[in-house]
N, C-alpha and C positions, 0 to 999 in steps of 0.2 A: 619538465622536471624528470629526474630519473626515478628509479625504484625506491621502495621504502622497506626498511628492515625494522623488526620489533624487538626491543630488549625488555625482558621481564622485570617487573618491579612490584613490590607489595602495595604501592600506593598508586602508581600510574603506569600507563603503557607509553614508552618513548618510541617515536618514529624518527628515523634519520633520512632526510631527503638530500640527495646530492645532484647538482646540475652537471651533466656530463660535459658540457662545453666550457663552463666557467669554473668548475670545481668548487663552487660555494656549497657548504654544508649547512643545512637548516635543521635544528632540533625542534620537534613538535611533541608536546606532552598531552596525553588523553587520560582523564580519570578512568580507572578500571570499571567503576560502576556504570559508566556510560558507554563502555566499549563492548560491542557485541562481536563475538568470535566469528559469527557467520557472515559479517560484513567485511568485504575485502576493500582495502585501501586503494582508491583509484590513483591515477598517475599524478594528480595535483592535489594540493592541500584544499582548495575550495571545493572540489568535488567530494573529497573525503568528509569535510565539514558538512557539506550539504546532506550526505547520507546520515551523519550523526544527528543533525537537527531534525531531519525527517523522522528518524526513529523516535525521538523525544516527542514529536507532535503526534505520531500515530499511537504510541503507547500511553498517551494521556498525561505525560509529565508537563508538557506545554499545552495548556487548555485552549479551546476555541476562543479567539479574540484576544489572547494574551499578547502583550507587547514583547517583541524580541529585541531587546536593547543590545546594541553592538558592544558596548563596554562590558556588560555582564557576560556576554558570550565570549569575549576576549579572555576574561578571567576564568571562565569555566573550561575553555579548551586550551588556554595557555598559548595563544597565538596573537598575531597582530590584527588590526581592524580591516585591512584590505581584503584578505581572504575570507573573513567573516562576511563582509558586505557582498562579495562576489557569490558566496554560498547562498546568501539570502535572496539574491537576484535570481539565481538558478532555481531556487524553490518557488519563487514568484512565478516562473514560467510553467511550473507544474500545476499551479492553482492552490497549493497548500498554504502559501504565504501571500499577503498583500502589502503594498506600500502606500501609506497615507501621507499626503503632502504635509511637511513640517512636523509630522508625528513619528515617522519612521516605519519600520516593518512590524507586522504582527501576524499571529496565526490567523488564517482565514476563519471567519465565523459565518457559516452559511445561514441564510434565512430559510424558513420552512418552504417557501416557494422555490428557492434554488435547489434544495434537496429533492423536492418532488420532481422538478424538471430534469435534473441530472439522472435520477433513477428511472424516470419514464423513458428518456432517450436510451439509456443503457438497456432497458427491457426490450425496446424495439430492435435495437441492433443485435442483441443476443438472440432474439427470436429469428431475425433475418439470417444470422449465421447458421442456424440449424436448418432452415429451409434451403440453404445453398448446398446441402448434402444430397439433395434429390439427384437421382441417376448416378450416384457414386457408390462404390463398395466401401462401406464404412466399418468393416469388421475390425480393422486396426484401431480405429477411433474408439470402438466399444471396449477393446482390450485396455486402452489407456484410461478410459472412464472408469472401468472396474478397478483398475489399479489405484486410481485416485480415491475411489470409494473406500478401499481398504485403508489408505493412508488417512483419510478423513475420520474413519471410525477410530483409529488409534489416537489421533490428535484430540478427538472429542473425549475419549476415555481418559487421557492424560490432562484434559482441560487446558490444553495448550492453545491459547487464543491465537498467538502469532502463527503457528503451524497450520491451524485450522483455517484461518482467514486467507493465508497465502495459497494453500492448496485448493480451497474453494474457488478462489479467483482464477487459478490456473485451470480448474475443471471447466469453468464456463468460458474460457478462452480457447478450449481445445478445438471446437468446431471451426472457428475462424482460422486457426493455425492449420488444421487438417486440409482445408480448401485452399490454403496458400493465398488467402485474401489479405495481403499485408495492410492495405488502407483500412480495412474493417478491423483487423486486429489492433492496429495503432489507435484507432478511434475508441475502441472498447477499453484498451489499456489506459488511455488518458482519462476516460470517464471513471474507471476504477480508482485511478490514482487521486483524482480530485476529491473523491468521497471516502478514501481509505480510512481517515480518522473516524468517520461516522460508523463504518463497519466494525472497527475494533471496539469503539465505545459500546455499541449495541451488543456485540458478542461477549464482552466482559460482563455485561449485565445479564444476558439472557441465555448464554450457551448451555449452562448447566441444566436449564429447564427445558431444553429442546432435544429431540432425537438427533442423532449424529447426521442423519440424511435429510433433515428438514428442508434443506435448500437445493437438493439435487435428485432425490429419489424418484419423483414423478417424471422428471426429464429423462433419467436413465432408463426407466421402465418403458417409456414411450419410444425411445430410440431403439431399445432392444426389440420392441414389437415392430419396428420399421415404420412407425407412424410419426413422420416428421412434423406434419401440421399440429398434431397433439403435443409433441415435444416443444414446439415453438410456443404454443398457447400456454403450456405449463410454465415455461421459462418466464413468459411475460407476467402471468398471474402471480407466480412466486415472488418476483421482484416487487411488484406493485402492492401485494398484500403485506409486505414487511415494512413498507415506507412509513406507515402511520406510527408503528412502534419505534422505528429508527429516529424519527423526528422527535418523539416524546423523550426518549433517553438522551438524545443529543442536546436538547434544550436543558435538561437537568444537568448534564455535564458542563455545559457552557455557563450556566448560572450558579450552580451549587458545588461544582468541583467533583462530581461523580466520576469515577474512573474504574 
């Protein structure tokens, strides 16, 4: 498919897709209350829809375990069933959505064991990424971490869960990126993506009660001191210490509609 242009409307955003080879034009309408300006429309409708459904899952409007009925999504996004189904299959690959035989797609609902396992694995990989900094000059990494610290402080002051969660995630991926360990970065990114709804649910519930640097201060101080083993240990303990509360709030959201 070719590029997309957006025409303003008081009710919906209209996207126009034109195939450069066949010259067929497709009109696609998106309700403005579901349209996030920071999300760029990918080259095809299914990928665009995937990003929109992902946002609805992460921000809590689609709850854990909620059925994702294709007909309802067709009406919501004003498009046909084929791109909806493809978008859901793409989300299934990320781990955010599951497909149940003869029941269709639904938002993935993690068990307590699954949440603990994913966070434990993430903790180990994040700790490992910091240990890989040994024998490297990581002054530039520290500059980046301090810049993220300032951004996180601002997001916390504004109580902007989306900005805070996204920048905290990027902060903890910095070491893997700095060492150019692409397989490690990919593995960590996928683990983050799988449990992204749990992070947002927890932060919506608890962020106002926590200091802005609750999840990175100890790590930053240890790296500043050049103590990588301590930084790795702090990363591991910070992640694992939070899991109990994450599980509790997630179960409330899945059962009672907390968001």
